[in-house]
C-alpha positions, -999 to +999 in steps of 0.1 A: -718+603+112-743+600+086-734+582+051-741+617+032-717+632+054-687+606+053-690+604+014-690+643+014-657+642+031-640+613+012-622+633-013-607+652+014-590+616+027-555+612+017-547+589-018-518+567-010-496+572-043-457+564-048-458+528-034-436+504-053-470+492-074-483+526-083-445+541-091-444+517-120-479+531-135-476+565-120-481+587-147-517+575-155-521+570-117-510+616-115-535+617-140-562+602-123-554+625-095-550+657-112-589+654-124-597+654-091-583+693-088-548+707-092-540+706-054-548+672-041-540+659+001-520+626-002-500+604+016-466+599+003-451+561+001-432+571+037-466+578+054-460+614+053-491+636+045-484+660+017-501+684-004-496+672-041-494+703-065-501+686-103-512+710-124-490+728-149-497+768-136-499+754-098-465+739-103-451+772-113-467+792-084-454+765-058-420+765-070-416+803-063-441+805-037-419+828-012-437+810+016-430+776+009-393+771+019-369+742+020-362+750+058-384+721+077-383+739+109-421+743+109-428+710+099-407+690+124-435+672+143-453+657+113-417+647+098-407+634+128-440+615+133-435+593+102-394+592+111-385+611+083-348+619+076-337+657+070-302+655+055-281+678+080-253+696+068-224+674+062-248+643+054-263+634+022-271+662+000-274+681+037-258+716+030-261+721-007-279+742-026-308+720-029-316+719+007-316+756+009-330+791+007-320+820+002-294+839+006-270+804+012-287+789-017-278+818-040-240+820-027-236+784-032-256+786-066-229+811-078-198+792-071-207+762-087-229+777-117-200+787-141-191+748-141-230+741-162-227+767-183-237+769-217-206+775-227-183+750-207-215+726-220-203+731-257-169+723-246-177+691-235-192+678-262-167+667-279-158+647-247-196+631-246-195+620-284-161+601-277-176+585-243-211+575-267-186+560-294-168+538-268-200+526-255-218+519-281-188+502-299-184+481-270-226+469-271-223+469-311-204+429-320-230+416-287-266+423-308-282+424-277-276+443-244-293+459-213-294+492-227-290+507-189-262+488-173-243+489-213-252+532-220-276+550-203-259+547-168-225+543-174-225+575-199-238+602-174-216+587-145-184+590-163-189+623-178-197+638-140-171+619-126-144+630-151-158+668-146-159+664-108-124+648-109-135+613-095-114+587-102-129+559-128-120+531-106-146+549-076-176+553-103-193+521-102-191+524-063-207+560-067-235+547-088-247+518-065-243+547-033-265+566-052-291+546-057-295+535-026-293+572-013-325+579-035-348+553-019-372+561+006-356+564+043-340+530+052-310+517+067-293+511+034-301+547+026-285+564+057-256+539+050-254+553+012-256+587+027-229+580+052-204+561+024-209+589-002-201+615+029-168+600+039-156+593+008-159+628-005-144+640+027-115+620+018-113+630-018-112+667-005-085+660+011-067+646-016-077+676-036-062+701-010-030+682-011-029+677-047-054+704-065-062+691-101-079+706-133-117+699-121-142+711-102-137+693-070-107+710-067-116+744-076-144+740-049-117+723-025-096+757-031-128+782-024-133+762+009-100+765+022-103+802+017-108+825+046-134+848+034-161+821+044-180+815+007-174+778+011-176+756+043-167+719+045-202+707+051-216+729+023-184+714+000-193+678+007-229+683+005-227+699-030-203+673-041-226+642-035-255+668-049-237+670-080-231+634-087-262+626-082-281+650-097-254+650-123-262+615-134-291+597-123-313+621-138-297+621-171-296+579-170-336+583-164-340+606-194-322+586-216-340+554-203-377+574-205-372+587-241-361+551-254-393+534-235-415+563-255-395+556-285-405+519-288-440+528-281-439+552-307-417+536-333-429+555-360-418+585-337-381+571-339-378+565-379-387+600-378-355+607-360-337+589-379-348+605-409-348+639-397-317+640-368-315+676-368-350+674-348-334+652-316-326+681-296-364+694-300-375+659-292-356+661-261-380+687-245-409+665-257-393+639-236-387+656-208-426+668-210-439+637-216-420+616-189-396+636-169-373+620-156-373+634-116-416+628-109-412+647-079-398+681-067-376+679-031-404+686-003-413+720+004-427+732+038-450+760+047-434+786+066-472+804+065-504+799+057-511+805+021-535+792-009-525+775-040-559+771-064-582+774-036-566+753-013-557+762+019-526+750+033-512+758+067-481+767+083-464+735+088-478+714+059-453+695+037-460+702-002-445+679-029-448+691-069-452+666-092-430+677-121-437+650-144-479+657-139-473+694-142-450+689-175-482+665-190-505+693-181-484+724-195-507+742-220-494+728-257-502+738-292-539+741-306-551+706-319-520+684-304-528+659-278-503+659-250-512+625-238-492+616-272-449+613-285-447+642-311-412+649-314-419+679-340-441+694-313-436+732-315-412+744-280-431+718-259-437+736-223-429+716-191-412+721-159-389+692-158-361+706-151-379+725-120-387+763-122-375+796-102-344+797-084-337+759-078-342+757-117-317+727-127-281+739-128-272+711-148-300+712-174-280+725-203-255+692-194-285+671-197-299+679-225-270+675-247-259+645-230-298+631-242-291+648-277-260+631-281-267+598-269-304+595-287-290+606-317-264+578-314-284+553-306-307+558-336-281+561-363-258+532-349-287+503-345-318+514-371-330+479-362-331+487-322-361+470-304-370+459-270-362+425-260-396+422-236-428+430-239-430+467-229-459+458-196-429+437-185-404+466-178-393+472-143-392+508-130-376+524-099-399+517-073-394+543-050-388+581-046-387+608-068-371+594-098-388+576-121-370+553-149-366+518-160-341+497-143-332+477-172-342+476-205-334+444-221-326+456-262-318+436-290-305+450-323-280+434-355-246+430-343-221+455-359-182+458-362-164+477-340-157+516-351-191+529-371-194+559-369-219+574-348-214+616-358 
């Protein structure tokens, strides 16, 4: 092969992305990859070759394409070659709606959807305000904190565990297990999956014996009926999914939002002056730096084409929701790279698109609005205690967010009103 031919084929060689070093700077890296075209060949952090979908329009197309499915059967050889584990029913999120295609996906989603309806979310709002106030009361006298440890993590995990009926004493374990489970395939990930499943299985037995007024009790009772609406493996997978999706995404949504405000303090001042903008600002935070950086993998059931790129049966496709959201068309004259909490109706795919659009989106939006608004009101001089470039980010997996957010503020007495 002569030098000219090699140079011509180099753009088709997989780019190595999603290593820990790249994750810390992934918006820039993915933007550079997007500049080469909306669909690019990449190699994921676990070594798996895949097609990366990087544009807004192609992301929406991929997420609704009938030949891009969750069934990994056509891709089994490629997955086995790199030791990629597909979660089977009864382990991790295996058996949950996240890993299923219709009609099973439709059946499971219909069973869970009422718990996350806009109406149910409105009913939970008062409780979210109470939890927020308690966490900020504990922070206020100290004048400094790790915002992730003290606030952005315990708020969502408390909400989802209360909704599901998970005892308060077990919530720290859930946080640790889900953190390990969301990493790349490893012994720690497998152990975390087993721990999550074992715990949920025991909790299901307790709910069967003594049901309570919570979502897990409702789902457990449905699994015990004879109409086959929810198998035990599906129940366990769904409960694990709800714990993970119900708090990790929101932890990072709030964390990413605060980093964006630390980068642009004039925008934080604007939200303090105009608190009615907070809900709109949450959409802008979702657009600018999505907490779910990439979708779950899709597997090509047949040959297809995206943006002129031929994708063959068995190929693996990853939709990069964060980059696609930053690529979304915005109002004329606005800069999509700049945080603008007044941006009119920002478009994004941070919660996915199509039948797998995030069921908990109303809850995440509400929690983030309450949390960010309360933080800004309670601590007018809230500031980062380390340089922005020194922040450490989640090193692997589909999530994006800061691992720690050391902050300082003027100490304040307990009981300051946050509403």
